[in-house]
N, C-alpha and C positions, 0 to 999 in steps of 0.2 A: 309388821307393817305391810309386808308383801302379801300376806294372806288376806288382809283386809282389802287391799287393792284388787286382788284376784276375785274376791267375793263380790266386790262392787261392780267389777266388769261383768261377771256372770249374771248378776241381777239386772244390769242394764240390758244385756243381750236377751234375757228372758222377757223383760218388759217390752222390748222392741219387737220381738217375735210375736208376743201376745197382741200388740197393737196391729201388726200386719196380718194376723191370722183372720181368714174369712170365717164368719160365723156359719154354723150348720144351718140347713134350711129350717130346722125346727127352732133354732135360736132366733133367726131372722123373723120367722112368723110370729114368735112369741113377743118380740119387740114391737112389731107392727100391731099386734093385738092390744098390747098395753097402750100404745100411742093412739089407737082407734078409740079406746075407752076414755083416754084423756081428752081427745077431741070431742067426743060425745058429751062429756060432762063440762066442757070448757065454758060455753056461753052461760049455762045455768049456774056455774060457780062464781061468776063475776058479780060484784056488788054494783049498785047504782053509783055512777061516778060522773065527774065532769073533767074535761081535759081541753087542752089547746092543740089544734092541728094547724100546722104551717105548711102550705103547699107552694113550692117554688116551681113555676111552670116555664118550660122552654120550648122553642120551636127550632127545627133544623131543616136542612135541605138535602135531598138525595144527591144533588150536584156537588155539595161540599160536605162529605161525610166526616163525622167527628166534631163538627162545630155546632154549638148550641147557643142560640140567642135568647136571653131572658125575655119572657113575655109579661109576667106579673107575679106577684106574691100574694097569696090569699091567706087570711087569718080567719080561722073557723072555730067557733065554740062547739065542741063535740060533747053531747050528753048521751050517756048510756043509762037508760031508765027502763026497768022491767024487761030487761034483755032485748031492748031495741035501741038502735042508733038514731040520733037526731042531730042534724048539722045546721048551724046557723052562721051564715057568712057575716062577718063583722067589719073586716078591713080589706081593702084592696090596695096594695103597695103602701100600707101603713096609714091609709086614710079611711075614715068611716064611710060606709056605703049603705044605700037602701036596697041595693040589688039582693035578691034572694039566692040561696044556694041552688035551688031547683032550676033557676033560669040561667045558670052559668053554661057557657058554651066551651067547647074544647074538651080536654081530657080530664075526667074526674073519676077517681077510683073508689072502691068500697070493698068490704068483705074481710078486712084485716082482723076483725073481732070474732073470728070463729066460723063465719059463713063459708069461706072457701075451704078451710080445713075440714069442716063438717061434710062438704061435698066430696072431698078427696077420700075421706075415710068411710063414708056412707056405704053400707053393703050393697045398696041398690045401684051404686055407681060402677060396681064390678071393676074396681081399680086394680091394675096389675102393678106390683112393686118388685123392684130389682135392686138388691144390695150392691153398692159400688165401692165403698171404702170406709175406713175410720179416719177421723181428724180430731184435732184439739181446737175447741172453740170456747173462749173465755174460761180457760182452765177446766173445761168439761170434756169428757170423752164422748164423741158424737159419731153416730152411725149415719152415713150418707146413703140415701135411697133415691133411685129414679122411679118415676111412676107414670102411668098412662091411663087416661080415662077415654074410652072409645065410644063411638056410635051414639045410640039413643039414650045411653045411661048418663050422659053429661048434663050437668046443671049449670054450666058456665055460660052466662049470658053476656054477650059483648055488644056494646052500642056506641054509636057516634051521633053527635048532635051538631048541626050547622044550619044557620039561617032559620032557627026556631024549629027545625024538623029533626026528629030522632029516628034512627034506623037501628033495630036490634035483631040479634039472631043468637040462638043457642049453638055453641061450637064445642067440638071435642078439644081436649087439652092434655098437655104433659108437663112434667116439671121435676123438681128436686125437693126432697125433705132432708133436713139435718136434725136428727132426733137424739136427745140426751139418752145415752145408753143406760143410765141408772134410773131415771124417772119416767122415760117415755115421752117427755114433753118435746114439742117441736120448737126449736130455737131459730130455724131459718126455713123459709118457704119460698119456692119459685114456681111459677106456672106461666105457660105460654100457650096461646091458641093454635089449633091446627085447622086446616081446611076452612079458612075464613071466606065467607060468601063475598062475591064481587060487589054486592050492593053496599057493603060497608066501606069500600074503597080503602082497605088496609092490606098491607103485605105481612105485617107482623104486629102482634100485641102480646106483651109480656110484663109480668110484675114480680118483684122480689119483696119479701117482708122479713125484717129482723125483729125477734121478740126478746125482751129482757124484763127483769123484775122491777116493779115500781111499787112504792108504798101507798096504800089507800087505807086510811083509817087505822093505821098501826099494823097492817098486815101486808105481806108481800104477795103480789099477783104477777103472773107472767102476761105481759101486755105488749102490743106493738110499740117499737121504739122508732124505727125508720122503715120507710118503704120507697120503692122506686117503680114507676110504671113508664113503659115506653111503647109508643105506637108509631108505626112507619107506614106512610101511604106512598102512592106512586110518585108524588112530587114533594110532599111535605111530611116531616116527622114531628112528633110531640113527645116531650118527656116531663114527668112530674117527679120531684124529689120531696118527700113528705117527712116532717118531723112531728112526733107526738110528745107533748110536754105537759108538765104541771098537772099530773093526775091527782085528783083528790075526791073525797067522798061527796056524793050528791046530797044536797039538802034543799028544802024549799027556798031558802034564802042564799043559795050558792051563787058565788060570783067567780069570774075568771080573770086573772091577771094576764093579759096577752103579752105584755112586755114589748120591747121594740121589735118591729118586723124586720126581717133580714132580706 
């Protein structure tokens, strides 16, 4: 009995040291290369589908940090067809609306379905990656990397809309990737803008996206499950908390059950 206990303790110590051990530069580069290939193939691998996107929008004040006041809740029919996203606004605060998605003011995010990942891993972006740590995420061993996209290589376009006027600018950005060590798939993505032009009236703009598996047509796909975007201006801040629900295969007669808005 004592031998079994000693062996178990030895195995635990070995596993713990393995988790703490920093990968070699070659191992880290190999994992990034595998993840880059996954990101390159991601959008093309997705089937045509329909889903429900629920956006809870909040406003805050720089004078009272940490307090967020609900603005509205948007219910959107999300269609992914021939590798392109289409958004149709259907409800505002649970009530039908004739307003279109394109005319919405305030904070609206996009890029969860591979666009941002593609930009991070695109060789033309010349992204620099730095390994940070190991962690356990949903029973998976995950490698945490920080990354930076500098200068003219960035494809991150940041925009603000108010009073019917939109101002946009391409900005550099940095963030965090949490990569499944076995498959190379990105399970968590963070990105935040750097050197934001004064014309956008923003001090901070950042987004996090969590990916999880969802069934579409009897097959599991890694898809956005939740995201959060926060923008802070000199006087006012905005935050979106987004849920992606009810993924199912797109067909000519597809319908979406939006359920109760929250």
